[in-house]
DRENLO-65430 format. One record per residue (C-alpha): x, y, z. Coordinates in Angstrom, 1 decimal, always signed. Layout:
N
<<X,Y,Z>>
...
//
This chain:
310
<<+5.7,+176.4,+149.5>>
<<+3.0,+174.7,+151.0>>
<<+0.5,+177.8,+150.3>>
<<+2.0,+178.5,+146.6>>
<<-0.3,+176.9,+144.4>>
<<+1.3,+175.7,+140.8>>
<<+1.9,+178.3,+137.8>>
<<+1.3,+178.5,+134.4>>
<<+5.2,+178.0,+133.8>>
<<+5.3,+174.8,+135.2>>
<<+7.1,+171.6,+133.5>>
<<+5.4,+168.4,+133.9>>
<<+7.8,+165.4,+133.2>>
<<+6.2,+161.7,+133.6>>
<<+6.3,+159.7,+136.8>>
<<+4.8,+156.5,+135.9>>
<<+3.3,+155.6,+138.9>>
<<+1.7,+152.6,+138.9>>
<<-1.5,+151.3,+140.9>>
<<-0.2,+150.1,+145.1>>
<<-2.3,+147.4,+146.8>>
<<-3.0,+149.5,+150.0>>
<<-3.7,+153.4,+150.4>>
<<-3.8,+154.9,+154.0>>
<<-3.4,+158.1,+156.1>>
<<+0.0,+158.8,+157.4>>
<<-0.9,+160.5,+160.5>>
<<+0.5,+163.4,+162.2>>
<<+0.1,+164.9,+165.2>>
<<-0.4,+168.5,+166.5>>
<<-0.6,+170.2,+169.6>>
<<-0.8,+173.8,+171.0>>
<<+0.6,+173.7,+174.1>>
<<-0.6,+175.2,+177.4>>
<<+2.0,+176.7,+180.1>>
<<-0.4,+175.5,+182.7>>
<<+0.5,+171.4,+181.9>>
<<+2.9,+170.0,+183.3>>
<<+6.5,+169.3,+181.8>>
<<+7.4,+166.1,+180.8>>
<<+11.1,+165.0,+179.6>>
<<+11.1,+163.8,+175.6>>
<<+13.6,+160.7,+175.2>>
<<+14.4,+159.3,+171.8>>
<<+12.8,+156.3,+171.3>>
<<+14.2,+152.9,+172.4>>
<<+14.1,+151.5,+168.8>>
<<+11.4,+151.6,+165.8>>
<<+9.4,+148.6,+167.1>>
<<+9.9,+149.7,+170.7>>
<<+9.7,+153.2,+171.1>>
<<+8.7,+153.5,+174.7>>
<<+11.8,+152.1,+176.2>>
<<+14.1,+155.1,+175.5>>
<<+16.4,+156.0,+177.8>>
<<+18.4,+158.8,+176.1>>
<<+17.3,+162.7,+176.8>>
<<+16.5,+164.4,+173.7>>
<<+17.4,+167.8,+176.4>>
<<+14.2,+169.4,+176.6>>
<<+10.6,+168.9,+178.6>>
<<+7.3,+169.8,+177.1>>
<<+4.0,+171.1,+179.4>>
<<+1.9,+168.1,+178.0>>
<<-1.6,+166.9,+179.5>>
<<-1.3,+164.0,+181.1>>
<<-4.2,+161.8,+179.4>>
<<-2.4,+162.1,+176.5>>
<<-1.6,+159.0,+175.1>>
<<+0.1,+158.0,+171.7>>
<<+0.5,+153.9,+171.3>>
<<+4.3,+151.9,+171.0>>
<<+4.4,+150.2,+167.4>>
<<+3.4,+146.8,+167.3>>
<<+5.0,+143.7,+165.8>>
<<+1.7,+141.5,+165.7>>
<<+0.2,+142.9,+164.1>>
<<+3.1,+144.9,+162.1>>
<<+2.4,+148.4,+162.7>>
<<+5.3,+151.1,+162.8>>
<<+3.9,+154.6,+161.8>>
<<+5.9,+157.7,+161.2>>
<<+3.8,+159.6,+163.7>>
<<+5.5,+162.9,+162.6>>
<<+4.5,+165.8,+165.2>>
<<+4.8,+169.1,+165.9>>
<<+4.5,+170.9,+169.4>>
<<+3.6,+174.7,+169.4>>
<<+4.9,+176.1,+172.4>>
<<+3.3,+178.4,+174.7>>
<<+4.8,+181.4,+173.2>>
<<+2.8,+180.9,+170.4>>
<<+5.7,+180.9,+167.7>>
<<+7.7,+178.4,+168.3>>
<<+7.4,+174.5,+166.6>>
<<+9.1,+171.5,+168.3>>
<<+9.2,+169.0,+165.8>>
<<+9.8,+165.2,+166.3>>
<<+9.3,+162.1,+164.6>>
<<+8.0,+158.5,+165.9>>
<<+6.1,+160.0,+168.6>>
<<+4.8,+157.6,+171.5>>
<<+4.1,+157.8,+175.0>>
<<+2.7,+154.9,+176.6>>
<<+1.9,+155.7,+180.1>>
<<-0.2,+158.6,+181.3>>
<<+1.9,+161.2,+183.1>>
<<+5.0,+159.8,+181.8>>
<<+7.5,+160.8,+179.6>>
<<+7.5,+161.3,+175.8>>
<<+9.5,+159.7,+173.0>>
<<+10.3,+161.0,+169.7>>
<<+13.6,+161.7,+167.2>>
<<+14.2,+165.2,+167.4>>
<<+16.9,+166.0,+164.8>>
<<+15.7,+169.4,+163.4>>
<<+16.2,+172.6,+165.2>>
<<+13.3,+174.3,+166.7>>
<<+11.4,+176.9,+163.6>>
<<+9.1,+180.0,+164.1>>
<<+6.2,+179.1,+163.0>>
<<+6.4,+182.3,+160.8>>
<<+8.8,+180.7,+158.9>>
<<+9.2,+179.6,+155.5>>
<<+8.1,+176.2,+156.5>>
<<+10.3,+173.8,+154.8>>
<<+12.6,+171.3,+157.7>>
<<+10.8,+169.3,+159.9>>
<<+11.0,+165.9,+161.0>>
<<+10.2,+163.8,+157.7>>
<<+13.4,+161.9,+158.0>>
<<+13.5,+160.8,+154.5>>
<<+13.6,+164.2,+153.1>>
<<+14.3,+166.3,+155.9>>
<<+10.6,+168.1,+155.2>>
<<+7.9,+169.9,+157.6>>
<<+5.7,+167.7,+160.3>>
<<+3.6,+170.4,+160.0>>
<<+3.1,+172.0,+156.2>>
<<+1.2,+170.0,+153.8>>
<<-0.5,+167.6,+156.2>>
<<-4.5,+167.5,+155.6>>
<<-6.8,+169.1,+158.4>>
<<-9.4,+168.3,+160.1>>
<<-12.1,+169.4,+158.6>>
<<-10.9,+169.6,+155.2>>
<<-12.5,+166.1,+153.7>>
<<-15.7,+166.9,+154.8>>
<<-16.3,+170.6,+154.5>>
<<-17.3,+172.5,+151.2>>
<<-14.4,+174.3,+151.0>>
<<-10.8,+173.0,+148.2>>
<<-7.9,+172.4,+150.5>>
<<-5.6,+175.3,+149.5>>
<<-2.1,+173.8,+150.1>>
<<+0.0,+171.3,+148.6>>
<<+0.0,+168.2,+150.1>>
<<+2.3,+165.2,+151.0>>
<<+2.6,+161.8,+150.1>>
<<+4.8,+158.6,+150.8>>
<<+5.5,+155.9,+147.9>>
<<+7.8,+153.2,+147.5>>
<<+11.7,+154.3,+147.4>>
<<+12.5,+150.9,+146.4>>
<<+10.2,+150.6,+143.0>>
<<+10.3,+154.3,+142.5>>
<<+12.8,+156.6,+144.0>>
<<+16.0,+157.6,+142.4>>
<<+19.6,+157.4,+143.1>>
<<+23.1,+158.5,+141.9>>
<<+26.4,+160.0,+142.8>>
<<+24.7,+163.3,+141.1>>
<<+21.7,+163.3,+142.6>>
<<+21.4,+161.6,+145.8>>
<<+18.1,+160.8,+145.9>>
<<+16.4,+164.0,+147.1>>
<<+16.1,+167.4,+145.3>>
<<+14.2,+170.7,+146.6>>
<<+12.9,+171.2,+148.7>>
<<+14.2,+168.2,+150.7>>
<<+17.5,+168.1,+152.1>>
<<+18.3,+164.6,+152.6>>
<<+17.3,+161.2,+151.8>>
<<+17.0,+158.0,+153.4>>
<<+19.9,+156.8,+154.9>>
<<+19.3,+153.3,+153.1>>
<<+19.2,+155.2,+149.8>>
<<+22.2,+154.5,+147.5>>
<<+21.1,+150.6,+148.4>>
<<+17.7,+150.6,+148.4>>
<<+16.3,+153.3,+145.9>>
<<+16.0,+151.4,+142.6>>
<<+13.9,+154.2,+140.3>>
<<+15.3,+154.7,+137.7>>
<<+13.3,+158.6,+136.7>>
<<+16.1,+161.1,+137.6>>
<<+13.3,+163.7,+138.4>>
<<+11.3,+161.5,+140.9>>
<<+13.1,+161.8,+144.1>>
<<+12.6,+162.4,+148.2>>
<<+11.1,+166.4,+148.0>>
<<+9.6,+165.7,+144.0>>
<<+6.6,+168.3,+143.4>>
<<+4.3,+165.8,+142.0>>
<<+1.1,+167.5,+140.4>>
<<-2.0,+166.5,+138.2>>
<<-1.5,+168.8,+134.8>>
<<-4.0,+171.2,+134.0>>
<<-5.4,+169.4,+131.0>>
<<-6.7,+166.2,+132.7>>
<<-10.2,+166.7,+134.2>>
<<-11.6,+165.5,+136.8>>
<<-14.8,+164.6,+135.1>>
<<-12.9,+161.9,+133.1>>
<<-11.6,+160.1,+135.8>>
<<-14.7,+159.2,+137.1>>
<<-14.1,+159.6,+140.7>>
<<-16.6,+158.5,+143.2>>
<<-15.6,+159.6,+146.5>>
<<-15.9,+163.4,+148.1>>
<<-12.6,+163.3,+149.6>>
<<-11.2,+161.5,+146.3>>
<<-12.4,+164.4,+144.4>>
<<-11.5,+167.3,+146.6>>
<<-7.6,+165.6,+147.0>>
<<-8.2,+165.5,+143.0>>
<<-8.2,+169.2,+143.0>>
<<-5.2,+170.0,+145.8>>
<<-3.4,+167.6,+143.6>>
<<-4.1,+169.9,+140.7>>
<<-3.9,+173.1,+142.1>>
<<-1.1,+172.8,+144.5>>
<<+0.4,+169.4,+144.1>>
<<+2.1,+167.2,+146.7>>
<<+5.6,+166.6,+147.7>>
<<+7.5,+163.4,+148.2>>
<<+8.4,+163.2,+151.8>>
<<+9.0,+159.3,+153.0>>
<<+9.4,+156.4,+151.9>>
<<+6.3,+154.2,+152.1>>
<<+9.0,+151.1,+152.7>>
<<+6.3,+148.6,+150.7>>
<<+4.0,+148.6,+147.7>>
<<+1.7,+151.7,+149.3>>
<<+0.6,+154.9,+149.0>>
<<+0.4,+157.1,+152.2>>
<<-1.2,+160.8,+152.2>>
<<+0.0,+162.8,+155.7>>
<<-3.6,+163.3,+157.3>>
<<-4.1,+165.3,+161.2>>
<<-5.0,+162.7,+163.4>>
<<-8.5,+162.4,+163.5>>
<<-9.0,+162.9,+160.1>>
<<-9.4,+159.1,+159.6>>
<<-12.2,+159.0,+161.8>>
<<-14.4,+161.7,+160.8>>
<<-14.3,+160.9,+157.1>>
<<-15.5,+156.9,+158.7>>
<<-18.2,+158.7,+160.6>>
<<-19.4,+161.5,+157.8>>
<<-19.1,+159.1,+154.6>>
<<-19.1,+155.5,+156.3>>
<<-15.7,+154.3,+154.8>>
<<-12.4,+154.1,+155.7>>
<<-9.4,+156.3,+154.1>>
<<-7.3,+152.8,+154.8>>
<<-7.2,+149.4,+152.9>>
<<-7.0,+147.6,+150.0>>
<<-10.6,+148.1,+148.0>>
<<-13.5,+150.2,+147.8>>
<<-14.0,+153.4,+145.6>>
<<-11.5,+155.6,+147.8>>
<<-8.6,+152.9,+147.0>>
<<-9.8,+153.3,+143.5>>
<<-9.7,+156.7,+143.2>>
<<-6.8,+157.1,+145.0>>
<<-5.4,+154.9,+142.2>>
<<-6.7,+156.7,+139.8>>
<<-5.1,+160.2,+141.1>>
<<-1.5,+158.7,+141.5>>
<<-1.6,+157.5,+138.2>>
<<-2.4,+160.8,+136.8>>
<<+0.7,+162.0,+138.7>>
<<+3.5,+163.6,+136.8>>
<<+6.9,+165.6,+138.3>>
<<+7.0,+169.3,+138.4>>
<<+10.5,+169.7,+137.2>>
<<+11.2,+173.5,+137.4>>
<<+10.2,+173.5,+141.0>>
<<+12.6,+175.6,+142.9>>
<<+13.7,+178.2,+145.2>>
<<+12.8,+181.2,+142.8>>
<<+10.0,+179.3,+141.0>>
<<+7.7,+177.1,+143.1>>
<<+5.4,+175.6,+141.6>>
<<+6.8,+176.2,+138.2>>
<<+6.3,+180.1,+138.4>>
<<+4.3,+181.9,+136.3>>
<<+0.6,+182.6,+136.8>>
<<-0.8,+180.9,+139.9>>
<<-3.6,+178.5,+139.6>>
<<-5.7,+180.0,+142.3>>
<<-5.1,+183.1,+144.8>>
<<-2.1,+183.2,+147.0>>
<<-3.1,+183.0,+150.7>>
<<-2.5,+185.9,+152.8>>
<<+0.1,+187.4,+154.7>>
<<+0.1,+185.7,+158.6>>
<<-0.3,+188.7,+161.2>>
<<+2.5,+188.1,+163.9>>
//
């Protein structure tokens, strides 16, 4: 699904997404593990804000370089990133996915919630450690180089929007749809959106009649994200939990964009902030996205990716 372009039979319905007061990457971490690194135990986090104080085992050890550090959350300033992560084991096939990754001490244990079974990297790529939707930590993330090279982004994206403002919940549609398999545990009380089409797992896309030139985008990353949103769309994978939009990106993307273009992908003003708010205002829900018609079906906007060599 991450590599399937939008089709000509896509049925677009309004999403009615308004400008947000903040935009930022939702950073994800990807590791290709080496059997020669020391194995360290994985523990479940102590809490949402004190992650490295966990004492309960997750029943797995992973070969991790001793110098790997992923900072804990903080309350002053308040910073509680999702830190979804995917570890490719030394066999080159098995993905271990965790959420809320942290590691505070060199050579110490690592921490993360591991609720989803391990999968093969050659599987459908659907499930993982985005606990608001059940979707993949690995698929759909903007990778290093994709906002700074001269090639289009050739896959769907992942986004977070404010559940209280936008996400819908009812007894018949319990806050999610394909390819999501769940909503947040608090969805029944805190999802206040009125648009039945817009839930966890909804595929959002910019319709084909919208032309990039008409939007007057100012930044190269904004223009690249526009093309990805029109050609492949973006899946809603988590609740932003406040008036913000997040786009999932690999760790390191923010820094390389800052170096290449001189601005931050995170903030509440500037050309990129304006570009992202413009793009989100153009998104609609592909309401006929389903296992049998990913992206709505029909003629694809872009060629399909070649098969993976196993």
